[in-house]
C-alpha positions as CSV (number, residue, x, y, z in Angstrom):
1,M,45.9,-55.9,60.2
2,I,43.1,-53.5,60.9
3,P,45.4,-50.4,60.6
4,F,46.6,-51.7,57.3
5,I,43.1,-52.0,56.0
6,I,42.3,-48.5,57.2
7,V,45.3,-47.1,55.5
8,M,44.5,-48.8,52.2
9,S,40.9,-47.6,52.4
10,V,42.1,-44.1,52.9
11,V,44.6,-44.4,50.0
12,L,41.9,-45.9,47.7
13,F,39.5,-43.1,48.7
14,I,42.1,-40.5,48.0
15,L,42.9,-42.1,44.6
16,L,39.3,-42.3,43.7
17,L,38.8,-38.7,44.7
18,V,41.8,-37.6,42.6
19,V,40.4,-39.6,39.6
20,I,37.0,-38.0,40.0
21,C,38.5,-34.6,40.3
22,N,40.5,-35.0,37.1
23,V,37.6,-36.2,35.0
24,K,36.4,-33.3,32.9
25,I,33.4,-32.7,30.5
26,V,33.8,-30.5,27.5
27,K,30.7,-28.8,26.2
28,Q,29.7,-28.6,22.6
29,T,30.2,-24.9,22.4
30,E,33.7,-24.9,23.7
31,K,37.2,-26.3,23.4
32,V,39.7,-26.8,26.2
33,I,43.5,-26.3,25.9
34,I,45.5,-28.8,28.0
35,E,49.1,-28.3,29.1
36,R,51.4,-30.9,30.5
37,L,54.3,-29.6,32.7
38,G,53.7,-26.1,31.2
39,A,53.8,-27.1,27.5
40,Y,50.9,-27.4,25.1
41,R,49.7,-31.0,24.9
42,V,46.3,-31.3,23.3
43,T,43.0,-29.5,22.5
44,W,40.0,-31.3,23.9
45,N,36.7,-31.3,21.9
46,V,33.2,-32.1,23.2
47,G,33.0,-35.2,25.4
48,I,34.5,-36.7,28.6
49,H,38.2,-36.4,29.2
50,M,40.6,-37.1,32.1
51,L,43.7,-35.2,33.2
52,L,46.8,-36.9,34.2
53,P,47.0,-36.0,37.9
54,F,49.8,-33.6,39.0
55,F,51.1,-33.3,35.4
56,D,48.2,-32.0,33.2
57,R,46.2,-28.8,33.7
58,I,43.5,-26.9,31.9
59,A,45.2,-23.9,30.4
60,L,42.1,-22.2,28.8
61,R,38.5,-22.9,28.0
62,V,37.7,-21.2,24.7
63,S,34.1,-20.5,23.6
64,M,33.5,-21.3,20.0
65,K,30.3,-19.2,19.7
66,E,30.2,-15.9,17.9
67,Q,31.0,-13.1,20.4
68,V,30.4,-9.4,20.5
69,R,32.7,-6.7,21.9
70,D,31.6,-3.1,22.2
71,F,34.7,-0.9,22.4
72,E,34.9,2.6,24.0
73,P,34.5,5.7,21.7
74,Q,37.7,6.7,20.0
75,S,38.7,10.3,19.2
76,V,39.4,10.6,15.4
77,I,40.2,13.5,13.1
78,T,38.7,13.7,9.6
79,K,40.5,14.9,6.4
80,D,39.0,18.4,6.9
81,N,40.4,18.5,10.5
82,V,37.1,17.9,12.4
83,T,37.6,16.0,15.6
84,M,34.8,13.6,16.6
85,Q,34.1,10.5,18.7
86,I,33.3,7.1,17.1
87,D,32.6,3.9,18.9
88,T,32.5,0.5,17.2
89,V,31.1,-3.0,17.8
90,V,33.0,-6.0,16.6
91,F,31.5,-9.5,16.0
92,Y,34.0,-12.3,16.0
93,V,34.3,-16.0,16.4
94,V,37.3,-18.2,17.5
95,T,38.3,-20.6,14.7
96,D,41.5,-22.1,16.2
97,A,41.6,-22.5,20.0
98,K,45.4,-23.1,20.1
99,L,46.2,-20.0,18.2
100,Y,43.7,-18.0,20.3
101,A,45.5,-19.3,23.5
102,Y,49.1,-18.8,22.3
103,G,48.9,-16.3,19.4
104,V,48.6,-13.1,21.4
105,D,48.4,-12.0,25.0
106,N,44.9,-10.8,25.8
107,P,43.3,-11.0,22.3
108,M,40.4,-8.6,23.2
109,S,42.8,-5.8,24.2
110,A,44.7,-6.4,21.0
111,I,41.6,-6.2,18.9
112,N,40.6,-3.0,20.7
113,Y,43.9,-1.3,19.9
114,L,43.9,-2.6,16.4
115,S,40.3,-1.3,15.9
116,A,41.3,2.1,17.2
117,T,44.3,2.5,14.9
118,T,42.4,1.2,11.9
119,L,39.5,3.5,12.5
120,R,41.8,6.6,12.7
121,N,43.5,5.6,9.4
122,I,40.2,5.2,7.6
123,I,38.5,8.3,9.0
124,G,41.7,10.4,8.3
125,E,41.1,9.8,4.6
126,L,37.5,11.0,4.6
127,L,35.8,14.3,4.9
128,L,33.1,14.9,7.6
129,D,30.2,14.6,5.2
130,E,31.7,11.4,3.8
131,C,32.0,10.0,7.3
132,L,28.4,10.7,8.1
133,T,27.1,9.2,4.8
134,S,29.6,6.3,4.3
135,R,29.1,4.0,7.3
136,E,28.8,0.9,5.2
137,I,32.1,1.6,3.5
138,I,33.8,2.3,6.9
139,N,32.4,-1.0,8.3
140,E,33.6,-3.1,5.4
141,K,37.1,-1.6,5.4
142,M,37.5,-2.2,9.1
143,R,36.1,-5.7,8.9
144,K,38.6,-6.6,6.1
145,I,41.6,-5.1,7.9
146,L,40.7,-6.6,11.3
147,D,40.0,-10.0,9.8
148,E,43.3,-10.2,8.1
149,A,45.2,-9.0,11.2
150,T,43.5,-11.5,13.5
151,D,44.0,-14.6,11.4
152,P,47.3,-15.5,13.2
153,W,45.4,-15.3,16.5
154,G,42.8,-17.9,15.5
155,I,40.1,-15.2,15.3
156,K,37.7,-14.4,12.4
157,V,36.0,-11.0,12.4
158,N,32.6,-11.4,10.8
159,R,31.3,-7.9,11.1
160,V,32.2,-4.4,12.3
161,E,29.6,-1.8,13.0
162,V,30.1,1.9,13.6
163,K,27.6,2.5,16.4
164,N,27.8,6.3,17.0
165,I,29.5,9.2,15.3
166,L,29.6,12.3,17.4
167,P,30.8,15.5,15.8
168,P,31.6,18.6,17.9
169,K,28.7,20.4,19.5
170,D,28.7,23.4,17.1
171,I,28.6,21.1,14.1
172,R,25.8,19.0,15.7
173,E,23.8,22.1,16.3
174,A,24.3,23.3,12.7
175,M,23.4,19.8,11.4
176,E,20.2,19.8,13.5
177,K,19.2,23.2,12.1
178,Q,19.8,22.0,8.6
179,M,17.8,18.8,9.2
180,R,15.0,20.8,10.8
181,A,15.0,23.1,7.7
182,E,14.9,20.1,5.4
183,R,12.0,18.6,7.4
184,E,10.0,21.9,7.2
185,K,10.8,22.1,3.5
186,R,9.6,18.5,2.9
187,E,6.5,19.2,5.0
188,K,5.7,22.3,2.9
189,I,6.2,20.4,-0.3
190,L,4.0,17.5,0.8
191,L,1.3,20.0,2.0
192,A,1.4,21.8,-1.4
193,E,1.3,18.6,-3.2
194,G,-1.7,17.5,-1.1
195,E,-3.5,20.8,-1.8
196,K,-2.7,20.4,-5.5
197,Q,-4.1,16.9,-5.6
198,S,-7.1,18.0,-3.6
199,A,-7.8,20.8,-6.1
200,I,-7.4,18.4,-9.0
201,L,-9.8,16.0,-7.4
202,V,-12.4,18.7,-6.7
203,A,-12.2,20.1,-10.2
204,E,-12.6,16.6,-11.7
205,G,-15.5,16.0,-9.3
206,E,-17.2,19.2,-10.4
207,K,-16.5,18.4,-14.1
208,Q,-17.9,14.9,-13.7
209,S,-20.9,16.3,-11.8
210,A,-21.6,18.9,-14.6
211,I,-21.3,16.2,-17.2
212,L,-23.8,14.0,-15.3
213,R,-26.2,16.9,-14.8
214,A,-26.0,17.8,-18.5
215,E,-26.5,14.2,-19.4
216,A,-29.5,14.0,-17.1
217,D,-31.0,17.2,-18.5
218,K,-30.5,15.8,-22.0
219,Q,-32.1,12.6,-21.2
220,M,-35.0,14.4,-19.4
221,A,-35.5,16.6,-22.5
222,I,-35.4,13.6,-24.8
223,L,-38.0,11.8,-22.6
224,R,-40.2,14.9,-22.4
225,A,-40.0,15.4,-26.2
226,E,-40.8,11.7,-26.7
227,G,-43.7,12.0,-24.2
228,E,-45.1,15.1,-26.0
229,A,-44.7,13.4,-29.4
230,E,-46.4,10.2,-28.1
231,S,-49.2,12.3,-26.6
232,L,-49.7,14.2,-29.9
233,R,-49.7,10.9,-31.8
234,Q,-52.3,9.6,-29.4
235,V,-54.5,12.7,-29.9
236,K,-54.1,12.5,-33.7
237,R,-54.9,8.8,-33.6
238,A,-58.0,9.4,-31.4
239,E,-59.2,12.2,-33.8
240,A,-58.6,9.9,-36.8
241,D,-60.5,7.1,-35.0
242,G,-63.3,9.5,-34.2
243,V,-63.6,10.8,-37.8
244,K,-63.4,7.2,-39.0
245,M,-66.1,6.1,-36.6
246,L,-68.3,9.1,-37.6
247,K,-67.9,8.3,-41.3
248,E,-68.6,4.7,-40.6
249,A,-71.7,5.7,-38.6
250,E,-72.9,8.0,-41.4
251,A,-72.2,5.3,-44.0
252,E,-74.0,2.8,-41.9
253,G,-76.9,5.2,-41.5
254,I,-77.2,5.9,-45.2
255,K,-77.0,2.2,-45.8
256,M,-79.7,1.5,-43.3
257,V,-81.8,4.2,-44.9
258,N,-81.3,2.9,-48.3
259,D,-81.9,-0.6,-47.1
260,S,-85.2,0.4,-45.4
261,K,-86.5,2.1,-48.6
262,P,-88.3,5.0,-46.8
263,S,-91.5,6.6,-48.3
264,D,-91.6,10.0,-49.8
265,A,-93.6,11.2,-46.9
266,A,-90.9,10.1,-44.4
267,V,-88.2,11.8,-46.4
268,T,-90.2,15.0,-46.5
269,L,-90.7,14.8,-42.8
270,R,-87.0,14.4,-42.1
271,Y,-86.4,17.3,-44.5
272,Y,-88.7,19.6,-42.5
273,E,-87.0,18.6,-39.2
274,A,-83.7,19.6,-40.7
275,L,-85.1,22.9,-41.8
276,A,-86.4,23.5,-38.3
277,K,-82.9,23.0,-36.9
278,I,-81.6,25.5,-39.4
279,A,-84.2,28.0,-38.4
280,D,-83.0,27.8,-34.8
281,G,-79.7,29.4,-35.9
282,K,-78.9,33.0,-36.9
283,A,-80.3,32.8,-40.5
284,T,-82.9,35.5,-41.3
285,K,-84.1,33.9,-44.5
286,I,-85.6,30.4,-45.0
287,F,-86.7,29.1,-48.4
288,L,-89.1,26.3,-48.5
289,P,-89.0,24.4,-51.8
290,S,-92.1,22.9,-53.1
291,D,-92.5,19.1,-53.4
292,G,-91.5,19.2,-57.0
293,M,-88.1,20.8,-56.4
294,K,-85.1,18.7,-57.4
295,V,-81.9,18.2,-55.7
296,G,-80.2,21.1,-57.4
297,S,-83.0,23.5,-56.1
298,V,-82.5,22.2,-52.6
299,A,-78.8,22.8,-52.8
300,S,-79.4,26.4,-53.9
301,V,-81.7,26.9,-51.0
302,V,-79.2,25.5,-48.5
303,K,-76.5,27.7,-50.0
304,E,-78.6,30.8,-49.6
305,V,-79.2,29.9,-46.0
306,V,-75.6,29.5,-45.3
307,K,-74.8,32.9,-46.8
308,E,-77.4,34.5,-44.5
C-alpha cells in the first residue's frame, strides 16, 4: 500500500509540474503564436493561457510595439553617376502576428534587402544636388514603397529616415569649400549691414541732438528776450511811477501851499531862496525884480538866466 501511495504522489507531482510548466502569461505589448503538432493553432492575446502538454508549443512571441531598425550604409549611384553611401532608419510596427510569423522568413532581413533596392531605384532617378536637398521626398517615397511591400508580412512601416548621405571625398571637400565661402559671404553681408545700421543710428542720433540743441538755443533766446522785455517794462513802469509820484508830490505841495494861504513876505522869501540856488550855478547874470514886478517880468528874468 505504501509503495502505491508513493507512486501516486510522484505521478501527481509530475502532473502538477507539467501543468505549471504549461501555464503561460502573455504581456499586453506582445502576442504569442501557438502551434499544435507543427501547425498553426491560435494567437494568444494578453492574459493567462495553458498549453496542451506534449502537443502545443509556442512558435513565436511577437512584440506589438513600434520598433526601429538601423540598416547598414548602402552604395548607390545618382543620375549623374556619382557614387555615394546612404544609410537609412526604418520605424515599423507589427499589425498581424500570424502574417509576421508565416509571411516571410526573417522579416528584418527582407526589409533590409527591400530598403536597399528601393533606395537604389529612387537615388538613380535623382542628381547629386537633388539627393542632398530632397531628403523629405526620398523618405516619403521609401516609406510608401516599403509599407505596400510589407503589408503581406503583417508589418506597417510608419517612417523611413535617411540618416547619412556621404558623397565621395573630393566632392565633400568641394562642398566644404563652397559652404565655407558661403559662410564668409554671409558674415561679410551681416557685418556690412551692421555697419550700415550703426551709421544710420549715429546719423539719426546726431540729427536729433542738433535738433534738440537748436530747440534749446531757441528756447533760451526766447526766454532771454522775454526777460529783457520784462526788465525794460519794469524800468519803464518804475520811471512812470516815479514821475507820477513826483507830479503827485508837486500837486500835493501846491495844494498845501494854496490851502495854507502864505503871506507875501513868505512868498518873497521862498523866491529869494530859489534865486540863491540859481546863483550857485554857472549863470553870470542875475536879475532881481522889484516887488512890483508881475509874473511876466519874473518869467523874463528866469529866461535870461537860463540863456546865460
